[in-house]
C-alpha positions as CSV (number, residue, x, y, z in Angstrom):
1,A,0.2,-0.1,-0.3
2,E,3.0,2.1,1.1
3,A,4.7,1.9,-2.6
4,V,1.1,2.9,-4.4
5,P,1.8,7.3,-4.1
6,V,5.1,6.7,-5.2
7,L,4.1,4.9,-7.9
8,E,1.4,7.1,-9.0
9,R,3.9,10.0,-8.8
10,A,6.1,8.6,-11.1
11,L,3.5,7.6,-13.6
12,A,2.8,11.3,-13.7
13,L,6.1,12.2,-14.9
14,K,6.5,9.7,-17.0
15,K,3.4,8.0,-18.4
16,D,3.0,5.1,-20.4
17,D,6.0,3.2,-18.8
18,F,5.6,-0.2,-18.9
19,D,7.7,-1.2,-15.3
20,I,6.2,1.9,-13.8
21,E,2.5,0.3,-15.3
22,S,3.1,-3.3,-14.0
23,E,4.4,-2.2,-10.6
24,L,1.9,-0.3,-9.7
25,G,-0.6,-2.7,-11.0
26,R,0.8,-5.3,-8.9
27,A,0.6,-2.9,-6.1
28,Y,-2.7,-2.2,-6.6
29,N,-3.5,-5.6,-6.5
30,A,-1.7,-6.3,-3.7
31,S,-3.6,-3.5,-1.7
32,E,-6.7,-5.3,-2.9
33,Q,-7.4,-2.3,-5.2
34,Y,-8.5,-4.6,-8.2
35,E,-10.6,-2.3,-10.4
36,Q,-7.6,-0.3,-10.2
37,A,-5.1,-2.6,-10.6
38,A,-6.8,-4.3,-13.9
39,A,-7.1,-0.6,-15.6
40,V,-3.2,0.1,-15.2
41,I,-2.7,-3.4,-15.8
42,E,-4.5,-4.0,-19.1
43,R,-3.1,-0.5,-20.3
44,A,0.5,-2.0,-19.8
45,L,0.1,-5.3,-21.3
46,Q,-1.5,-3.6,-24.8
47,Q,2.0,-1.9,-25.6
48,G,2.2,-5.6,-26.8
49,L,4.9,-7.1,-24.3
50,R,4.0,-10.8,-23.4
51,D,4.3,-11.2,-19.7
52,Y,2.7,-14.0,-18.3
53,G,3.1,-13.2,-14.7
54,L,1.1,-9.9,-15.4
55,T,-1.7,-11.7,-17.5
56,V,-2.3,-13.7,-14.4
57,I,-2.3,-11.2,-11.9
58,L,-4.9,-9.0,-14.7
59,A,-6.9,-12.4,-14.8
60,R,-7.0,-12.6,-11.2
61,C,-8.6,-9.5,-10.6
62,Y,-11.4,-10.0,-13.1
63,V,-12.2,-13.2,-10.9
64,R,-12.3,-10.8,-7.4
65,M,-14.4,-8.2,-9.2
66,G,-16.7,-11.2,-10.2
67,R,-16.1,-10.6,-13.7
68,L,-15.4,-14.0,-14.5
69,D,-16.3,-14.3,-18.4
70,R,-13.5,-11.7,-18.8
71,A,-11.1,-13.5,-16.2
72,K,-11.7,-16.9,-18.3
73,E,-10.4,-14.7,-21.1
74,V,-7.1,-13.9,-20.0
75,F,-6.3,-16.8,-18.5
76,G,-6.5,-18.4,-21.7
77,R,-4.0,-15.4,-22.8
78,A,-2.0,-16.8,-20.3
79,K,-2.1,-20.3,-21.4
80,K,-1.1,-18.7,-24.9
81,I,1.6,-17.0,-24.1
82,N,3.3,-20.4,-21.5
83,P,0.9,-23.3,-22.4
84,K,3.4,-25.5,-19.8
85,E,3.7,-23.0,-16.8
86,S,0.8,-23.7,-13.9
87,Q,-0.6,-21.0,-12.7
88,A,-3.1,-20.0,-14.7
89,Y,-4.7,-23.5,-15.2
90,I,-5.1,-23.7,-10.9
91,E,-6.3,-20.3,-10.4
92,Q,-9.0,-20.7,-13.6
93,G,-9.8,-24.3,-12.2
94,Y,-11.1,-23.0,-8.5
95,A,-12.3,-19.8,-10.4
96,H,-14.7,-22.4,-12.3
97,F,-15.0,-24.4,-9.1
98,Y,-16.3,-21.9,-6.9
99,T,-18.9,-21.0,-9.6
100,G,-20.1,-24.2,-9.3
101,E,-19.2,-25.1,-12.7
102,F,-17.8,-28.6,-11.9
103,D,-16.4,-30.3,-15.3
104,A,-15.3,-26.7,-16.4
105,A,-12.5,-27.0,-13.1
106,R,-11.8,-30.4,-13.4
107,Q,-11.1,-30.1,-17.0
108,E,-8.4,-27.1,-16.1
109,F,-6.5,-29.6,-13.5
110,E,-6.6,-32.3,-16.0
111,S,-5.4,-30.2,-18.7
112,L,-2.5,-28.9,-16.2
113,I,-1.6,-33.1,-15.7
114,A,-1.8,-33.4,-19.5
115,V,0.9,-30.5,-20.5
116,D,3.0,-32.0,-18.0
117,T,2.6,-35.1,-16.6
118,S,6.0,-35.0,-14.9
119,S,4.8,-32.2,-12.5
120,P,2.9,-33.1,-9.4
121,L,1.2,-29.5,-9.7
122,G,-1.9,-31.3,-11.9
123,Y,-2.2,-34.3,-9.7
124,H,-2.2,-32.3,-6.1
125,H,-5.1,-30.1,-7.3
126,M,-6.9,-33.0,-8.9
127,G,-6.8,-34.2,-5.4
128,S,-8.0,-30.9,-3.6
129,Y,-10.7,-31.1,-6.4
130,W,-12.1,-34.4,-5.4
131,A,-11.3,-33.6,-1.5
132,H,-13.8,-30.4,-2.4
133,K,-16.4,-32.9,-3.7
134,G,-16.6,-35.0,-1.0
135,Y,-14.7,-38.2,-3.4
136,Y,-11.9,-38.8,-0.3
137,A,-10.8,-41.9,-2.3
138,E,-10.1,-40.7,-5.9
139,A,-8.3,-37.4,-3.9
140,E,-6.2,-40.2,-1.5
141,G,-4.8,-41.3,-5.2
142,Y,-4.2,-38.1,-6.4
143,F,-2.5,-36.6,-3.4
144,L,0.2,-40.2,-3.3
145,R,1.0,-39.6,-6.8
146,A,1.8,-35.4,-6.4
147,I,3.9,-37.0,-3.8
148,Q,5.3,-39.4,-5.4
149,L,6.4,-36.9,-8.3
150,L,7.8,-34.4,-5.7
151,E,10.0,-37.3,-4.2
152,A,11.3,-38.0,-7.8
153,Q,12.4,-34.8,-8.1
154,P,16.0,-34.0,-6.8
155,R,15.6,-30.8,-5.4
156,H,11.7,-30.6,-4.5
157,D,10.3,-27.1,-2.1
158,P,9.6,-28.6,0.9
159,E,6.3,-26.6,1.5
160,D,4.9,-28.1,-1.6
161,I,5.3,-31.4,-0.2
162,A,4.7,-30.3,3.7
163,D,1.0,-29.5,1.5
164,T,0.7,-32.3,0.3
165,W,1.0,-34.6,3.2
166,D,-0.9,-32.5,5.0
167,C,-4.0,-32.8,2.5
168,L,-3.2,-36.4,2.3
169,A,-3.5,-36.3,5.5
170,D,-7.1,-34.6,5.7
171,A,-8.4,-37.2,3.2
172,R,-8.0,-39.8,5.1
173,L,-9.1,-38.5,8.5
174,L,-12.7,-37.7,6.5
175,Q,-12.3,-40.8,5.3
176,R,-11.9,-42.0,9.3
177,K,-8.5,-44.2,8.3
178,Y,-7.4,-42.6,11.5
179,P,-3.8,-44.7,11.5
180,E,-2.7,-44.1,7.6
181,A,-3.9,-40.3,8.6
182,E,-1.4,-40.2,11.7
183,T,0.9,-41.8,9.2
184,A,0.9,-39.1,6.5
185,L,1.2,-36.8,9.7
186,R,4.1,-37.9,10.8
187,Q,5.6,-38.2,7.6
188,G,5.3,-35.1,6.8
189,L,6.7,-34.0,10.1
190,A,10.1,-36.1,9.1
191,E,10.0,-34.5,5.8
192,P,14.1,-32.0,6.2
193,G,13.7,-28.5,5.7
194,V,9.8,-28.3,6.5
195,S,9.3,-24.8,8.0
196,L,8.0,-24.0,11.7
197,F,4.9,-22.7,10.4
198,W,4.3,-26.4,9.1
199,R,5.6,-27.5,12.0
200,A,2.4,-26.3,13.5
201,V,-0.2,-27.0,11.2
202,Y,0.8,-30.5,11.5
203,L,0.2,-30.8,15.7
204,A,-2.7,-28.7,15.3
205,H,-4.1,-31.3,12.8
206,M,-2.5,-34.0,14.9
207,G,-4.9,-32.7,17.5
208,R,-7.9,-32.7,15.5
209,L,-6.8,-36.2,14.6
210,F,-6.4,-37.4,18.4
211,A,-9.6,-35.9,19.0
212,A,-12.1,-37.5,16.4
213,Q,-10.3,-40.8,18.4
214,G,-11.1,-40.0,21.5
215,R,-7.5,-39.4,22.6
216,M,-7.9,-36.5,24.6
217,A,-4.4,-36.6,26.6
218,E,-2.4,-36.6,23.1
219,A,-4.7,-34.4,21.5
220,K,-4.4,-31.8,24.3
221,S,-0.6,-31.6,24.1
222,C,-0.2,-31.5,20.4
223,C,-2.5,-28.5,19.9
224,S,-0.7,-26.8,22.8
225,Q,2.3,-27.5,21.0
226,A,0.8,-26.1,17.8
227,L,0.0,-22.8,19.6
228,V,3.2,-22.6,21.7
229,L,5.7,-22.5,17.5
230,C,2.9,-20.0,16.1
231,E,3.1,-17.8,18.9
232,S,6.3,-15.9,17.4
233,E,6.0,-13.7,14.1
234,A,9.3,-15.2,12.9
235,N,7.5,-18.7,12.5
236,C,3.8,-17.5,11.6
237,N,2.1,-14.1,10.6
238,R,-0.5,-12.8,11.9
239,Q,-2.8,-14.6,9.0
240,G,-0.5,-18.3,9.5
241,W,-1.5,-17.6,13.3
242,I,-5.3,-17.1,12.8
243,N,-4.9,-20.6,10.8
244,I,-3.2,-22.2,13.2
245,A,-5.8,-21.2,16.3
246,L,-8.3,-21.8,14.5
247,W,-7.7,-25.5,13.6
248,V,-6.8,-25.9,17.3
249,D,-10.0,-24.1,18.5
250,E,-11.7,-26.7,16.3
251,A,-9.8,-29.4,18.3
252,Y,-10.9,-27.6,21.3
253,A,-14.2,-27.9,20.7
254,G,-14.1,-31.2,19.7
255,Q,-12.6,-32.4,22.7
256,G,-15.8,-30.9,24.8
257,R,-13.1,-27.9,26.1
258,K,-15.6,-25.3,25.9
259,P,-14.0,-22.7,28.5
260,E,-10.4,-22.8,26.3
261,A,-12.2,-22.9,23.1
262,L,-14.3,-19.7,23.7
263,A,-11.3,-17.7,24.9
264,L,-9.5,-19.0,22.2
265,A,-11.9,-17.8,19.3
266,R,-11.8,-14.7,21.2
267,R,-8.7,-13.9,20.6
268,I,-8.8,-15.2,17.0
269,R,-12.0,-12.6,17.0
270,D,-9.5,-9.6,18.0
271,A,-6.9,-10.5,15.5
272,L,-8.9,-9.9,13.1
273,R,-11.1,-7.0,13.9
274,D,-9.7,-4.5,11.9
275,A,-9.3,-6.6,8.9
276,K,-11.5,-5.7,6.1
277,V,-13.0,-8.7,4.6
278,S,-11.8,-9.7,1.4
279,S,-11.9,-13.1,-1.0
280,G,-8.4,-14.0,0.8
281,N,-9.5,-14.0,4.3
282,V,-13.7,-14.2,4.4
283,G,-12.8,-18.4,4.8
284,L,-12.0,-17.8,7.9
285,V,-14.0,-15.2,8.9
286,G,-16.7,-17.9,8.4
287,T,-15.2,-20.6,10.3
288,L,-14.4,-18.8,12.9
289,A,-18.0,-17.6,13.0
290,N,-19.2,-21.1,13.1
291,L,-17.5,-22.1,15.9
292,F,-18.7,-19.3,17.8
293,R,-21.9,-20.9,16.9
294,T,-20.8,-24.3,17.7
295,L,-19.8,-22.8,21.2
296,D,-23.3,-21.3,21.7
297,D,-22.4,-18.0,21.2
298,A,-25.0,-16.5,19.1
299,A,-23.9,-12.9,19.1
300,E,-20.4,-13.2,18.5
301,A,-21.7,-15.4,14.7
302,E,-23.8,-12.9,13.6
303,A,-21.4,-10.1,14.0
304,L,-18.9,-12.1,11.8
305,W,-21.3,-12.8,9.3
306,H,-22.9,-9.3,9.2
307,R,-19.2,-7.9,8.3
308,I,-19.1,-10.7,5.5
309,V,-23.0,-9.7,3.8
310,A,-21.7,-6.1,4.5
311,A,-18.4,-7.2,2.4
312,R,-20.7,-8.9,-0.5
313,D,-19.2,-7.6,-3.8
314,A,-15.4,-8.4,-2.2
315,V,-16.9,-11.9,-1.8
316,S,-19.6,-12.6,-4.1
317,N,-18.7,-15.7,-6.0
318,H,-17.9,-16.7,-2.6
319,Q,-19.5,-20.0,-0.3
320,Q,-19.0,-18.2,2.6
321,L,-21.2,-15.8,1.7
322,G,-24.3,-17.7,1.3
323,R,-23.3,-19.8,4.3
324,A,-23.5,-16.2,6.0
325,L,-26.7,-15.2,5.1
326,A,-27.9,-19.0,5.8
327,G,-26.5,-18.3,9.5
328,L,-28.4,-15.2,9.6
329,A,-31.6,-17.0,8.3
330,K,-31.6,-18.9,10.8
331,A,-31.2,-16.6,14.0
332,Y,-34.1,-14.7,12.1
333,L,-35.9,-17.8,12.1
334,T,-35.4,-18.5,16.1
335,R,-36.7,-15.5,17.0
336,G,-39.3,-15.7,14.5
337,Q,-38.9,-12.6,12.3
338,L,-39.9,-14.7,9.3
339,A,-40.2,-12.0,7.0
340,E,-36.4,-11.3,7.5
341,A,-35.5,-15.3,7.4
342,R,-37.6,-15.7,4.2
343,G,-35.4,-12.7,2.8
344,L,-31.7,-14.2,3.7
345,Y,-33.0,-18.0,2.7
346,L,-33.9,-16.3,-1.1
347,Q,-30.6,-14.7,-1.6
348,A,-28.6,-17.6,-0.1
349,I,-29.8,-19.6,-2.3
350,E,-29.2,-17.1,-5.1
351,T,-25.4,-17.2,-4.3
352,R,-23.3,-18.5,-7.0
353,G,-20.7,-19.9,-3.8
354,L,-23.9,-22.1,-1.8
355,Q,-24.7,-23.7,-4.7
356,T,-21.0,-25.1,-5.2
357,D,-21.7,-27.5,-2.0
358,A,-25.0,-29.8,-2.4
359,R,-25.1,-30.1,1.7
360,D,-25.2,-26.1,1.9
361,M,-27.8,-25.7,-0.5
362,A,-30.0,-27.8,0.9
363,D,-29.5,-27.0,4.8
364,A,-30.5,-23.0,3.2
365,L,-33.3,-25.2,1.1
366,N,-34.8,-26.9,4.4
367,G,-34.6,-23.4,6.3
368,L,-36.5,-22.0,4.0
369,A,-39.5,-24.7,4.3
370,E,-39.3,-24.2,8.3
371,V,-39.8,-20.4,7.3
372,Y,-42.8,-22.0,5.0
373,D,-44.3,-24.2,7.2
374,K,-44.7,-21.2,10.1
375,E,-45.6,-18.7,7.3
376,G,-48.6,-21.4,6.4
377,R,-47.3,-21.8,3.0
378,P,-47.5,-25.6,2.8
379,G,-46.9,-26.0,-1.2
380,E,-44.2,-23.8,-1.2
381,A,-42.6,-25.6,1.8
382,Q,-42.9,-29.1,0.4
383,A,-41.5,-27.8,-3.1
384,A,-38.9,-26.6,-1.2
385,R,-38.0,-29.8,0.3
386,R,-38.3,-31.7,-2.7
387,R,-35.2,-29.5,-4.3
388,A,-33.1,-30.4,-1.1
389,A,-33.8,-33.9,-0.9
390,E,-33.1,-34.0,-4.9
391,L,-29.6,-32.4,-4.2
392,L,-28.9,-35.3,-1.5
């Protein structure tokens, strides 16, 4: 953000300078000023230079602005510049996924595998695709193949293999393959060169794994170690600490340690207090809201959902917007404010992000059916429940 005024003054003195325009575009993007970033980068690229990285940033800006058709065009330009570079395939794939275009998302990740079969990246993101869809056995196979390819590289990036071991462990945990999940986490911990941040991640997830098995003493020990590792800013930045703390707090909640869970949730809330809700952190805000709801603190949950809804333009395609609208709708329904609840459920159902998750959509439709029941509209209630049943 500090670089923006300096670069704006430089560009005023030296108009149409590609280097200044490109750096200003990057600075606008970094400070989440996506419209300004897109305008400046478009001007820079009109000078005829084929800059892959800058083209991907431009496409990313259009995704953040909700202009997905334009984003897809620009991702296509990036792939023409360098067909074997991975980032355009990955980001376009997730842009499709989070707007419910699942076949198109899968095609992007399959294309990445096809253009470079020796790269682990395509397999990793194909695994993430299947995990997001709830097909954990399929995801596990892709993560294993990504690890094999990473280990075959003479010098692989420790952060890449750390991420993949963690994803593999999560896919196994969600299948209740607890010994195999523990093996994956211990393999990740044993990797040479893994940062202290990733060690904290593994320990937090180990705590969640042990809690799921009722091994509460081990869960408590792992969670405590994870938090200690991540308290230092040398190991974790603020967002890193928030991620770790959320995972630990979910483990606390799973262990029934409600006072500790609430205390940590409030620390996380305070760390997020001054943060502007954006596509980059809305997942954290939404996860914290759900955690407060689990811990029976409805007021804190509603306050966070209101923050997400207030940032609707910045997160219009994100699943957490739909969840926030549905969460507020349920709160209004509980208080008997039926008109408000109905309006929020209808908004939630129309969000593109909620349409990517059949369970979330079914929950919203069933909530809407409950509103219709209380309003004496049985036909509409039955229709909403029928739609929910078809999704599941």
